[in-house]
Structures are given as C-alpha cells and as structure tokens.
Biopython code that builds the backbone (N, CA, C, O; Angstrom):
import numpy as np
from Bio.PDB.StructureBuilder import StructureBuilder

atoms = [
    (1, "UNK", "N", (16.071, -2.078, -2.911)),
    (1, "UNK", "CA", (16.219, -3.388, -2.335)),
    (1, "UNK", "C", (15.073, -4.265, -2.825)),
    (1, "UNK", "O", (13.918, -3.838, -2.800)),
    (2, "UNK", "N", (15.363, -5.448, -3.257)),
    (2, "UNK", "CA", (14.347, -6.403, -3.698)),
    (2, "UNK", "C", (14.050, -7.333, -2.532)),
    (2, "UNK", "O", (14.921, -8.081, -2.088)),
    (3, "UNK", "N", (12.829, -7.286, -2.042)),
    (3, "UNK", "CA", (12.426, -8.092, -0.898)),
    (3, "UNK", "C", (12.040, -9.484, -1.383)),
    (3, "UNK", "O", (11.229, -9.624, -2.298)),
    (4, "UNK", "N", (12.612, -10.496, -0.779)),
    (4, "UNK", "CA", (12.322, -11.875, -1.200)),
    (4, "UNK", "C", (11.378, -12.579, -0.240)),
    (4, "UNK", "O", (11.096, -13.765, -0.411)),
    (5, "UNK", "N", (10.889, -11.869, 0.763)),
    (5, "UNK", "CA", (9.940, -12.450, 1.711)),
    (5, "UNK", "C", (8.666, -11.619, 1.696)),
    (5, "UNK", "O", (8.638, -10.539, 1.107)),
    (6, "UNK", "N", (7.618, -12.109, 2.335)),
    (6, "UNK", "CA", (6.341, -11.396, 2.348)),
    (6, "UNK", "C", (6.452, -10.047, 3.037)),
    (6, "UNK", "O", (5.867, -9.064, 2.581)),
    (7, "UNK", "N", (7.201, -9.994, 4.136)),
    (7, "UNK", "CA", (7.359, -8.750, 4.879)),
    (7, "UNK", "C", (8.813, -8.549, 5.263)),
    (7, "UNK", "O", (9.536, -9.505, 5.542)),
    (8, "UNK", "N", (9.231, -7.284, 5.272)),
    (8, "UNK", "CA", (10.557, -6.942, 5.751)),
    (8, "UNK", "C", (10.402, -5.820, 6.768)),
    (8, "UNK", "O", (10.022, -4.704, 6.412)),
    (9, "UNK", "N", (10.695, -6.108, 8.026)),
    (9, "UNK", "CA", (10.600, -5.143, 9.108)),
    (9, "UNK", "C", (11.891, -4.317, 9.101)),
    (9, "UNK", "O", (12.932, -4.782, 9.564)),
    (10, "UNK", "N", (11.818, -3.109, 8.580)),
    (10, "UNK", "CA", (13.003, -2.295, 8.312)),
    (10, "UNK", "C", (13.844, -2.048, 9.568)),
    (10, "UNK", "O", (15.064, -2.204, 9.528)),
    (11, "UNK", "N", (13.210, -1.666, 10.680)),
    (11, "UNK", "CA", (13.961, -1.338, 11.891)),
    (11, "UNK", "C", (13.841, -2.407, 12.975)),
    (11, "UNK", "O", (14.414, -2.255, 14.054)),
    (12, "UNK", "N", (13.113, -3.474, 12.707)),
    (12, "UNK", "CA", (12.954, -4.543, 13.670)),
    (12, "UNK", "C", (11.970, -4.240, 14.784)),
    (12, "UNK", "O", (11.896, -4.984, 15.762)),
    (13, "UNK", "N", (11.203, -3.146, 14.650)),
    (13, "UNK", "CA", (10.249, -2.772, 15.701)),
    (13, "UNK", "C", (8.813, -2.644, 15.184)),
    (13, "UNK", "O", (7.935, -2.145, 15.888)),
    (14, "UNK", "N", (8.585, -3.095, 13.962)),
    (14, "UNK", "CA", (7.269, -3.096, 13.320)),
    (14, "UNK", "C", (6.686, -1.697, 13.082)),
    (14, "UNK", "O", (5.471, -1.548, 12.951)),
    (15, "UNK", "N", (7.549, -0.668, 13.026)),
    (15, "UNK", "CA", (7.064, 0.678, 12.717)),
    (15, "UNK", "C", (7.137, 0.990, 11.228)),
    (15, "UNK", "O", (6.403, 1.846, 10.733)),
    (16, "UNK", "N", (8.011, 0.305, 10.524)),
    (16, "UNK", "CA", (8.140, 0.458, 9.067)),
    (16, "UNK", "C", (8.306, -0.939, 8.482)),
    (16, "UNK", "O", (9.296, -1.623, 8.741)),
    (17, "UNK", "N", (7.320, -1.349, 7.690)),
    (17, "UNK", "CA", (7.352, -2.686, 7.105)),
    (17, "UNK", "C", (7.139, -2.576, 5.597)),
    (17, "UNK", "O", (6.190, -1.944, 5.135)),
    (18, "UNK", "N", (8.024, -3.192, 4.852)),
    (18, "UNK", "CA", (7.859, -3.297, 3.407)),
    (18, "UNK", "C", (7.181, -4.636, 3.151)),
    (18, "UNK", "O", (7.674, -5.680, 3.576)),
    (19, "UNK", "N", (6.056, -4.601, 2.460)),
    (19, "UNK", "CA", (5.297, -5.818, 2.175)),
    (19, "UNK", "C", (5.327, -6.116, 0.679)),
    (19, "UNK", "O", (5.105, -5.231, -0.148)),
    (20, "UNK", "N", (5.598, -7.348, 0.352)),
    (20, "UNK", "CA", (5.544, -7.769, -1.043)),
    (20, "UNK", "C", (4.102, -7.681, -1.531)),
    (20, "UNK", "O", (3.174, -8.073, -0.823)),
    (21, "UNK", "N", (3.922, -7.164, -2.742)),
    (21, "UNK", "CA", (2.601, -7.046, -3.351)),
    (21, "UNK", "C", (2.738, -7.162, -4.871)),
    (21, "UNK", "O", (2.364, -6.243, -5.601)),
    (22, "UNK", "N", (3.273, -8.289, -5.348)),
    (22, "UNK", "CA", (3.510, -8.434, -6.787)),
    (22, "UNK", "C", (2.222, -8.450, -7.591)),
    (22, "UNK", "O", (1.144, -8.756, -7.080)),
    (23, "UNK", "N", (2.363, -8.121, -8.830)),
    (23, "UNK", "CA", (1.222, -8.126, -9.741)),
    (23, "UNK", "C", (1.319, -6.959, -10.694)),
    (23, "UNK", "O", (1.350, -7.146, -11.910)),
    (24, "UNK", "N", (1.367, -5.751, -10.151)),
    (24, "UNK", "CA", (1.559, -4.591, -11.022)),
    (24, "UNK", "C", (2.894, -4.733, -11.743)),
    (24, "UNK", "O", (3.020, -4.459, -12.937)),
    (25, "UNK", "N", (3.888, -5.174, -10.969)),
    (25, "UNK", "CA", (5.202, -5.532, -11.493)),
    (25, "UNK", "C", (5.690, -6.710, -10.655)),
    (25, "UNK", "O", (5.149, -6.954, -9.576)),
    (26, "UNK", "N", (6.700, -7.449, -11.123)),
    (26, "UNK", "CA", (7.137, -8.634, -10.390)),
    (26, "UNK", "C", (7.568, -8.352, -8.949)),
    (26, "UNK", "O", (7.293, -9.165, -8.067)),
    (27, "UNK", "N", (8.223, -7.242, -8.690)),
    (27, "UNK", "CA", (8.723, -6.952, -7.357)),
    (27, "UNK", "C", (7.980, -5.838, -6.650)),
    (27, "UNK", "O", (8.524, -5.212, -5.739)),
    (28, "UNK", "N", (6.745, -5.580, -7.054)),
    (28, "UNK", "CA", (5.989, -4.474, -6.457)),
    (28, "UNK", "C", (5.841, -4.656, -4.950)),
    (28, "UNK", "O", (5.706, -5.774, -4.454)),
    (29, "UNK", "N", (5.869, -3.525, -4.230)),
    (29, "UNK", "CA", (5.779, -3.543, -2.775)),
    (29, "UNK", "C", (4.870, -2.410, -2.299)),
    (29, "UNK", "O", (4.652, -1.429, -3.009)),
    (30, "UNK", "N", (4.343, -2.567, -1.077)),
    (30, "UNK", "CA", (3.639, -1.486, -0.401)),
    (30, "UNK", "C", (4.396, -1.210, 0.894)),
    (30, "UNK", "O", (5.166, -2.045, 1.369)),
    (31, "UNK", "N", (4.163, -0.025, 1.458)),
    (31, "UNK", "CA", (4.893, 0.385, 2.650)),
    (31, "UNK", "C", (3.925, 0.662, 3.789)),
    (31, "UNK", "O", (2.995, 1.454, 3.646)),
    (32, "UNK", "N", (4.152, 0.002, 4.921)),
    (32, "UNK", "CA", (3.367, 0.201, 6.137)),
    (32, "UNK", "C", (4.170, 1.075, 7.091)),
    (32, "UNK", "O", (5.353, 0.832, 7.328)),
    (33, "UNK", "N", (3.509, 2.098, 7.636)),
    (33, "UNK", "CA", (4.127, 2.989, 8.612)),
    (33, "UNK", "C", (3.263, 3.050, 9.854)),
    (33, "UNK", "O", (2.044, 3.190, 9.760)),
    (34, "UNK", "N", (3.880, 2.947, 11.006)),
    (34, "UNK", "CA", (3.165, 3.126, 12.274)),
    (34, "UNK", "C", (3.705, 4.420, 12.883)),
    (34, "UNK", "O", (4.765, 4.440, 13.509)),
    (35, "UNK", "N", (2.940, 5.504, 12.679)),
    (35, "UNK", "CA", (3.363, 6.824, 13.116)),
    (35, "UNK", "C", (2.754, 7.155, 14.484)),
    (35, "UNK", "O", (1.594, 6.834, 14.742)),
    (36, "UNK", "N", (3.532, 7.791, 15.352)),
    (36, "UNK", "CA", (3.100, 8.048, 16.730)),
    (36, "UNK", "C", (1.803, 8.844, 16.802)),
    (36, "UNK", "O", (0.918, 8.487, 17.580)),
    (37, "UNK", "N", (1.661, 9.900, 16.023)),
    (37, "UNK", "CA", (0.470, 10.752, 16.116)),
    (37, "UNK", "C", (-0.567, 10.437, 15.037)),
    (37, "UNK", "O", (-1.768, 10.503, 15.297)),
    (38, "UNK", "N", (-0.124, 10.105, 13.863)),
    (38, "UNK", "CA", (-1.039, 9.857, 12.741)),
    (38, "UNK", "C", (-1.667, 8.477, 12.821)),
    (38, "UNK", "O", (-2.817, 8.286, 12.424)),
    (39, "UNK", "N", (-0.919, 7.528, 13.330)),
    (39, "UNK", "CA", (-1.402, 6.160, 13.400)),
    (39, "UNK", "C", (-0.812, 5.309, 12.289)),
    (39, "UNK", "O", (0.281, 5.583, 11.793)),
    (40, "UNK", "N", (-1.542, 4.282, 11.909)),
    (40, "UNK", "CA", (-1.053, 3.305, 10.923)),
    (40, "UNK", "C", (-1.495, 3.693, 9.518)),
    (40, "UNK", "O", (-2.653, 4.039, 9.282)),
    (41, "UNK", "N", (-0.540, 3.626, 8.589)),
    (41, "UNK", "CA", (-0.789, 4.007, 7.202)),
    (41, "UNK", "C", (-0.114, 2.993, 6.289)),
    (41, "UNK", "O", (1.006, 2.559, 6.559)),
    (42, "UNK", "N", (-0.793, 2.615, 5.206)),
    (42, "UNK", "CA", (-0.185, 1.812, 4.151)),
    (42, "UNK", "C", (-0.165, 2.658, 2.883)),
    (42, "UNK", "O", (-1.205, 3.137, 2.430)),
    (43, "UNK", "N", (1.019, 2.838, 2.317)),
    (43, "UNK", "CA", (1.174, 3.536, 1.041)),
    (43, "UNK", "C", (1.085, 2.487, -0.055)),
    (43, "UNK", "O", (1.880, 1.548, -0.092)),
    (44, "UNK", "N", (0.118, 2.648, -0.945)),
    (44, "UNK", "CA", (-0.234, 1.585, -1.886)),
    (44, "UNK", "C", (0.700, 1.431, -3.078)),
    (44, "UNK", "O", (0.679, 0.399, -3.750)),
    (45, "UNK", "N", (1.522, 2.445, -3.351)),
    (45, "UNK", "CA", (2.293, 2.375, -4.590)),
    (45, "UNK", "C", (1.340, 2.234, -5.758)),
    (45, "UNK", "O", (0.412, 3.032, -5.893)),
    (46, "UNK", "N", (1.546, 1.240, -6.603)),
    (46, "UNK", "CA", (0.665, 1.007, -7.759)),
    (46, "UNK", "C", (-0.278, -0.173, -7.557)),
    (46, "UNK", "O", (-0.857, -0.668, -8.524)),
    (47, "UNK", "N", (-0.442, -0.630, -6.322)),
    (47, "UNK", "CA", (-1.376, -1.727, -6.064)),
    (47, "UNK", "C", (-2.788, -1.309, -6.469)),
    (47, "UNK", "O", (-3.529, -2.081, -7.078)),
    (48, "UNK", "N", (-3.141, -0.089, -6.122)),
    (48, "UNK", "CA", (-4.398, 0.532, -6.564)),
    (48, "UNK", "C", (-4.035, 1.858, -7.203)),
    (48, "UNK", "O", (-3.082, 2.515, -6.784)),
    (49, "UNK", "N", (-4.787, 2.248, -8.208)),
    (49, "UNK", "CA", (-4.582, 3.551, -8.821)),
    (49, "UNK", "C", (-5.675, 4.529, -8.415)),
    (49, "UNK", "O", (-5.437, 5.733, -8.330)),
    (50, "UNK", "N", (-6.875, 4.008, -8.164)),
    (50, "UNK", "CA", (-8.031, 4.831, -7.798)),
    (50, "UNK", "C", (-8.862, 4.072, -6.771)),
    (50, "UNK", "O", (-8.882, 2.842, -6.793)),
    (51, "UNK", "N", (-9.553, 4.779, -5.865)),
    (51, "UNK", "CA", (-10.393, 4.109, -4.869)),
    (51, "UNK", "C", (-11.454, 3.207, -5.511)),
    (51, "UNK", "O", (-11.843, 2.193, -4.931)),
    (52, "UNK", "N", (-11.910, 3.571, -6.690)),
    (52, "UNK", "CA", (-12.946, 2.786, -7.367)),
    (52, "UNK", "C", (-12.482, 1.370, -7.671)),
    (52, "UNK", "O", (-13.303, 0.456, -7.753)),
    (53, "UNK", "N", (-11.186, 1.177, -7.838)),
    (53, "UNK", "CA", (-10.677, -0.175, -8.080)),
    (53, "UNK", "C", (-10.949, -1.069, -6.870)),
    (53, "UNK", "O", (-11.192, -2.266, -7.025)),
    (54, "UNK", "N", (-10.910, -0.500, -5.681)),
    (54, "UNK", "CA", (-11.224, -1.270, -4.462)),
    (54, "UNK", "C", (-12.711, -1.573, -4.401)),
    (54, "UNK", "O", (-13.111, -2.709, -4.146)),
    (55, "UNK", "N", (-13.518, -0.570, -4.632)),
    (55, "UNK", "CA", (-14.970, -0.714, -4.500)),
    (55, "UNK", "C", (-15.572, -1.622, -5.560)),
    (55, "UNK", "O", (-16.519, -2.358, -5.283)),
    (56, "UNK", "N", (-15.033, -1.576, -6.762)),
    (56, "UNK", "CA", (-15.608, -2.319, -7.886)),
    (56, "UNK", "C", (-14.828, -3.588, -8.230)),
    (56, "UNK", "O", (-15.193, -4.306, -9.161)),
    (57, "UNK", "N", (-13.757, -3.869, -7.483)),
    (57, "UNK", "CA", (-12.909, -5.035, -7.769)),
    (57, "UNK", "C", (-12.418, -5.046, -9.207)),
    (57, "UNK", "O", (-12.497, -6.064, -9.895)),
    (58, "UNK", "N", (-11.915, -3.917, -9.649)),
    (58, "UNK", "CA", (-11.395, -3.809, -11.015)),
    (58, "UNK", "C", (-9.879, -3.764, -11.004)),
    (58, "UNK", "O", (-9.261, -3.124, -10.153)),
    (59, "UNK", "N", (-9.295, -4.459, -11.971)),
    (59, "UNK", "CA", (-7.843, -4.509, -12.111)),
    (59, "UNK", "C", (-7.501, -3.981, -13.504)),
    (59, "UNK", "O", (-8.102, -4.411, -14.488)),
    (60, "UNK", "N", (-6.537, -3.046, -13.600)),
    (60, "UNK", "CA", (-6.157, -2.538, -14.915)),
    (60, "UNK", "C", (-5.666, -3.658, -15.836)),
    (60, "UNK", "O", (-5.072, -4.633, -15.375)),
    (61, "UNK", "N", (-5.911, -3.514, -17.100)),
    (61, "UNK", "CA", (-5.485, -4.522, -18.079)),
    (61, "UNK", "C", (-3.979, -4.473, -18.330)),
    (61, "UNK", "O", (-3.429, -5.356, -18.988)),
    (62, "UNK", "N", (-3.318, -3.449, -17.810)),
    (62, "UNK", "CA", (-1.881, -3.284, -18.048)),
    (62, "UNK", "C", (-1.017, -3.909, -16.955)),
    (62, "UNK", "O", (0.200, -3.726, -16.965)),
    (63, "UNK", "N", (-1.609, -4.635, -16.020)),
    (63, "UNK", "CA", (-0.845, -5.262, -14.948)),
    (63, "UNK", "C", (0.102, -6.317, -15.509)),
    (63, "UNK", "O", (-0.201, -6.963, -16.512)),
    (64, "UNK", "N", (1.236, -6.486, -14.863)),
    (64, "UNK", "CA", (2.183, -7.522, -15.247)),
    (64, "UNK", "C", (1.558, -8.902, -15.091)),
    (64, "UNK", "O", (1.714, -9.764, -15.956)),
    (65, "UNK", "N", (0.832, -9.111, -13.957)),
    (65, "UNK", "CA", (0.200, -10.396, -13.693)),
    (65, "UNK", "C", (-1.086, -10.148, -12.904)),
    (65, "UNK", "O", (-1.039, -9.870, -11.705)),
    (66, "UNK", "N", (-2.219, -10.246, -13.569)),
    (66, "UNK", "CA", (-3.514, -9.936, -12.966)),
    (66, "UNK", "C", (-3.804, -10.832, -11.768)),
    (66, "UNK", "O", (-4.304, -10.350, -10.751)),
    (67, "UNK", "N", (-3.501, -12.122, -11.865)),
    (67, "UNK", "CA", (-3.773, -13.043, -10.759)),
    (67, "UNK", "C", (-2.969, -12.667, -9.516)),
    (67, "UNK", "O", (-3.477, -12.731, -8.397)),
    (68, "UNK", "N", (-1.713, -12.277, -9.720)),
    (68, "UNK", "CA", (-0.892, -11.853, -8.589)),
    (68, "UNK", "C", (-1.444, -10.556, -7.988)),
    (68, "UNK", "O", (-1.445, -10.390, -6.768)),
    (69, "UNK", "N", (-1.905, -9.650, -8.827)),
    (69, "UNK", "CA", (-2.489, -8.401, -8.329)),
    (69, "UNK", "C", (-3.698, -8.696, -7.458)),
    (69, "UNK", "O", (-3.837, -8.131, -6.373)),
    (70, "UNK", "N", (-4.574, -9.576, -7.927)),
    (70, "UNK", "CA", (-5.771, -9.934, -7.163)),
    (70, "UNK", "C", (-5.367, -10.543, -5.816)),
    (70, "UNK", "O", (-5.946, -10.198, -4.786)),
    (71, "UNK", "N", (-4.385, -11.442, -5.816)),
    (71, "UNK", "CA", (-3.926, -12.067, -4.573)),
    (71, "UNK", "C", (-3.267, -11.041, -3.651)),
    (71, "UNK", "O", (-3.493, -11.064, -2.441)),
    (72, "UNK", "N", (-2.458, -10.148, -4.209)),
    (72, "UNK", "CA", (-1.795, -9.116, -3.410)),
    (72, "UNK", "C", (-2.810, -8.164, -2.799)),
    (72, "UNK", "O", (-2.680, -7.773, -1.639)),
    (73, "UNK", "N", (-3.809, -7.794, -3.568)),
    (73, "UNK", "CA", (-4.851, -6.916, -3.035)),
    (73, "UNK", "C", (-5.588, -7.586, -1.882)),
    (73, "UNK", "O", (-5.878, -6.940, -0.875)),
    (74, "UNK", "N", (-5.891, -8.858, -2.016)),
    (74, "UNK", "CA", (-6.575, -9.584, -0.935)),
    (74, "UNK", "C", (-5.700, -9.621, 0.314)),
    (74, "UNK", "O", (-6.196, -9.431, 1.425)),
    (75, "UNK", "N", (-4.411, -9.864, 0.140)),
    (75, "UNK", "CA", (-3.491, -9.916, 1.275)),
    (75, "UNK", "C", (-3.367, -8.551, 1.948)),
    (75, "UNK", "O", (-3.347, -8.463, 3.176)),
    (76, "UNK", "N", (-3.285, -7.500, 1.157)),
    (76, "UNK", "CA", (-3.179, -6.151, 1.727)),
    (76, "UNK", "C", (-4.477, -5.757, 2.412)),
    (76, "UNK", "O", (-4.445, -5.131, 3.472)),
    (77, "UNK", "N", (-5.611, -6.105, 1.836)),
    (77, "UNK", "CA", (-6.898, -5.797, 2.477)),
    (77, "UNK", "C", (-6.997, -6.508, 3.831)),
    (77, "UNK", "O", (-7.494, -5.927, 4.796)),
    (78, "UNK", "N", (-6.535, -7.744, 3.909)),
    (78, "UNK", "CA", (-6.528, -8.479, 5.181)),
    (78, "UNK", "C", (-5.587, -7.802, 6.178)),
    (78, "UNK", "O", (-5.902, -7.699, 7.364)),
    (79, "UNK", "N", (-4.441, -7.346, 5.697)),
    (79, "UNK", "CA", (-3.477, -6.646, 6.546)),
    (79, "UNK", "C", (-4.076, -5.338, 7.059)),
    (79, "UNK", "O", (-3.908, -4.998, 8.230)),
    (80, "UNK", "N", (-4.768, -4.609, 6.196)),
    (80, "UNK", "CA", (-5.421, -3.360, 6.608)),
    (80, "UNK", "C", (-6.434, -3.629, 7.719)),
    (80, "UNK", "O", (-6.511, -2.892, 8.702)),
    (81, "UNK", "N", (-7.192, -4.677, 7.545)),
    (81, "UNK", "CA", (-8.201, -5.028, 8.543)),
    (81, "UNK", "C", (-7.530, -5.415, 9.865)),
    (81, "UNK", "O", (-7.967, -4.987, 10.933)),
    (82, "UNK", "N", (-6.477, -6.219, 9.791)),
    (82, "UNK", "CA", (-5.773, -6.693, 10.987)),
    (82, "UNK", "C", (-5.123, -5.539, 11.755)),
    (82, "UNK", "O", (-5.119, -5.538, 12.986)),
    (83, "UNK", "N", (-4.577, -4.565, 11.039)),
    (83, "UNK", "CA", (-3.830, -3.474, 11.666)),
    (83, "UNK", "C", (-4.655, -2.203, 11.856)),
    (83, "UNK", "O", (-4.205, -1.269, 12.520)),
    (84, "UNK", "N", (-5.857, -2.158, 11.281)),
    (84, "UNK", "CA", (-6.689, -0.941, 11.292)),
    (84, "UNK", "C", (-5.960, 0.241, 10.657)),
    (84, "UNK", "O", (-6.137, 1.384, 11.077)),
    (85, "UNK", "N", (-5.141, -0.039, 9.646)),
    (85, "UNK", "CA", (-4.373, 1.008, 8.975)),
    (85, "UNK", "C", (-5.214, 1.704, 7.913)),
    (85, "UNK", "O", (-6.140, 1.123, 7.346)),
    (86, "UNK", "N", (-4.871, 2.958, 7.660)),
    (86, "UNK", "CA", (-5.446, 3.705, 6.545)),
    (86, "UNK", "C", (-4.711, 3.285, 5.275)),
    (86, "UNK", "O", (-3.529, 2.943, 5.328)),
    (87, "UNK", "N", (-5.391, 3.308, 4.149)),
    (87, "UNK", "CA", (-4.738, 3.056, 2.864)),
    (87, "UNK", "C", (-4.657, 4.373, 2.108)),
    (87, "UNK", "O", (-5.678, 4.995, 1.817)),
    (88, "UNK", "N", (-3.438, 4.793, 1.793)),
    (88, "UNK", "CA", (-3.232, 6.006, 1.012)),
    (88, "UNK", "C", (-2.873, 5.577, -0.402)),
    (88, "UNK", "O", (-1.858, 4.914, -0.619)),
    (89, "UNK", "N", (-3.710, 5.958, -1.364)),
    (89, "UNK", "CA", (-3.534, 5.589, -2.763)),
    (89, "UNK", "C", (-2.864, 6.760, -3.485)),
    (89, "UNK", "O", (-3.471, 7.814, -3.673)),
    (90, "UNK", "N", (-1.625, 6.565, -3.881)),
    (90, "UNK", "CA", (-0.832, 7.653, -4.441)),
    (90, "UNK", "C", (-1.418, 8.265, -5.707)),
    (90, "UNK", "O", (-1.264, 9.467, -5.926)),
    (91, "UNK", "N", (-2.074, 7.491, -6.533)),
    (91, "UNK", "CA", (-2.618, 8.018, -7.785)),
    (91, "UNK", "C", (-3.989, 8.671, -7.608)),
    (91, "UNK", "O", (-4.527, 9.239, -8.558)),
    (92, "UNK", "N", (-4.558, 8.596, -6.408)),
    (92, "UNK", "CA", (-5.878, 9.165, -6.136)),
    (92, "UNK", "C", (-5.736, 10.679, -5.997)),
    (92, "UNK", "O", (-5.332, 11.175, -4.945)),
    (93, "UNK", "N", (-6.065, 11.405, -7.048)),
    (93, "UNK", "CA", (-5.887, 12.857, -7.081)),
    (93, "UNK", "C", (-6.674, 13.530, -5.964)),
    (93, "UNK", "O", (-6.146, 14.404, -5.276)),
    (94, "UNK", "N", (-7.922, 13.137, -5.776)),
    (94, "UNK", "CA", (-8.773, 13.754, -4.760)),
    (94, "UNK", "C", (-8.259, 13.449, -3.353)),
    (94, "UNK", "O", (-8.159, 14.346, -2.515)),
    (95, "UNK", "N", (-7.938, 12.196, -3.101)),
    (95, "UNK", "CA", (-7.427, 11.812, -1.791)),
    (95, "UNK", "C", (-6.081, 12.442, -1.495)),
    (95, "UNK", "O", (-5.847, 12.914, -0.383)),
    (96, "UNK", "N", (-5.204, 12.455, -2.469)),
    (96, "UNK", "CA", (-3.871, 13.033, -2.281)),
    (96, "UNK", "C", (-3.933, 14.541, -2.045)),
    (96, "UNK", "O", (-3.106, 15.098, -1.322)),
    (97, "UNK", "N", (-4.915, 15.194, -2.656)),
    (97, "UNK", "CA", (-5.064, 16.645, -2.480)),
    (97, "UNK", "C", (-5.369, 16.999, -1.027)),
    (97, "UNK", "O", (-5.079, 18.112, -0.588)),
    (98, "UNK", "N", (-5.950, 16.068, -0.280)),
    (98, "UNK", "CA", (-6.312, 16.317, 1.116)),
    (98, "UNK", "C", (-5.150, 16.084, 2.082)),
    (98, "UNK", "O", (-5.230, 16.453, 3.254)),
    (99, "UNK", "N", (-4.079, 15.477, 1.594)),
    (99, "UNK", "CA", (-2.932, 15.164, 2.456)),
    (99, "UNK", "C", (-2.014, 16.378, 2.606)),
    (99, "UNK", "O", (-1.962, 17.251, 1.740)),
    (100, "UNK", "N", (-1.302, 16.409, 3.715)),
    (100, "UNK", "CA", (-0.339, 17.482, 3.964)),
    (100, "UNK", "C", (0.778, 17.424, 2.925)),
    (100, "UNK", "O", (1.182, 16.351, 2.477)),
    (101, "UNK", "N", (1.253, 18.584, 2.563)),
    (101, "UNK", "CA", (2.383, 18.693, 1.630)),
    (101, "UNK", "C", (3.510, 19.446, 2.326)),
    (101, "UNK", "O", (3.264, 20.239, 3.235)),
    (102, "UNK", "N", (4.734, 19.199, 1.902)),
    (102, "UNK", "CA", (5.893, 19.877, 2.481)),
    (102, "UNK", "C", (5.675, 21.397, 2.393)),
    (102, "UNK", "O", (5.197, 21.896, 1.374)),
    (103, "UNK", "N", (6.013, 22.106, 3.424)),
    (103, "UNK", "CA", (6.844, 21.732, 4.571)),
    (103, "UNK", "C", (6.050, 21.069, 5.721)),
    (103, "UNK", "O", (6.640, 20.713, 6.741)),
    (104, "UNK", "N", (4.748, 20.903, 5.570)),
    (104, "UNK", "CA", (3.975, 20.190, 6.586)),
    (104, "UNK", "C", (4.368, 18.714, 6.550)),
    (104, "UNK", "O", (4.949, 18.251, 5.568)),
    (105, "UNK", "N", (4.056, 17.978, 7.611)),
    (105, "UNK", "CA", (4.446, 16.572, 7.657)),
    (105, "UNK", "C", (3.549, 15.808, 8.626)),
    (105, "UNK", "O", (2.808, 16.406, 9.406)),
    (106, "UNK", "N", (3.624, 14.506, 8.568)),
    (106, "UNK", "CA", (2.888, 13.622, 9.472)),
    (106, "UNK", "C", (3.844, 13.074, 10.512)),
    (106, "UNK", "O", (4.997, 12.760, 10.221)),
    (107, "UNK", "N", (3.343, 12.968, 11.725)),
    (107, "UNK", "CA", (4.158, 12.422, 12.808)),
    (107, "UNK", "C", (3.623, 11.075, 13.237)),
    (107, "UNK", "O", (4.177, 10.451, 14.142)),
]
sb = StructureBuilder()
sb.init_structure("model")
sb.init_model(0)
sb.init_chain("A")
sb.init_seg("    ")
for serial, (resi, resn, name, xyz) in enumerate(atoms, 1):
    if name == "N":
        sb.init_residue(resn, " ", resi, " ")
    sb.init_atom(name, np.array(xyz, "f"), 0.0, 1.0, " ", f" {name:<3s}", serial, name[0])
structure = sb.get_structure()
C-alpha cells in the first residue's frame, strides 16, 4: 500500500501506524507499534542503516533524495521523543542480534 498522508493508523486505535519517511526511496515508510508488554517500537526500515548515522548525522550517498531523508529523520526523531518509542534499526547487526528471533516473539 502506498501511503499518501504523513500517518496511516492501520486499525484506528493508534497501536499500528505507518509513517511516511521518504528519502531513501520516494515512498519509504517506517512502522510504529504499541505493544502491550514491550511498549512502543518504531521499525526504521531503511531510514537508518546503522546507529552511527544517528549519532554522527550522516546520510548515505545512495539515497534517492538526501534532503527528504534529512527531513524524514528529523520528523521520526521528534515522533520518537513524543511517544518515548524505541527505534529498532533493521540493518544494525549488533542491535538486531540482541532481539528475539522466532519462535520467540514480542507482546
């Protein structure tokens, strides 16, 4: 599904929200989850590839649109602050290694 708005509340209860985050690609999105036991989590997709990109404000040269990436990152960082959500960076090998893997799961 291609989201044409900033946020799409999947179930209408703010537990699963798809957020527009263009820059890496024109229709790039991140996913917000509000889990009963785990809490709030944002899955970054390709918004960030490594935690160092957040700390050093670095953007890969291969982005579709660097300016959009910078704006999307700022918007997501503000959202993280507002919601107190964790950011899970899928390409972060070290961080991902610490996450549960099937058959384990997050609630």
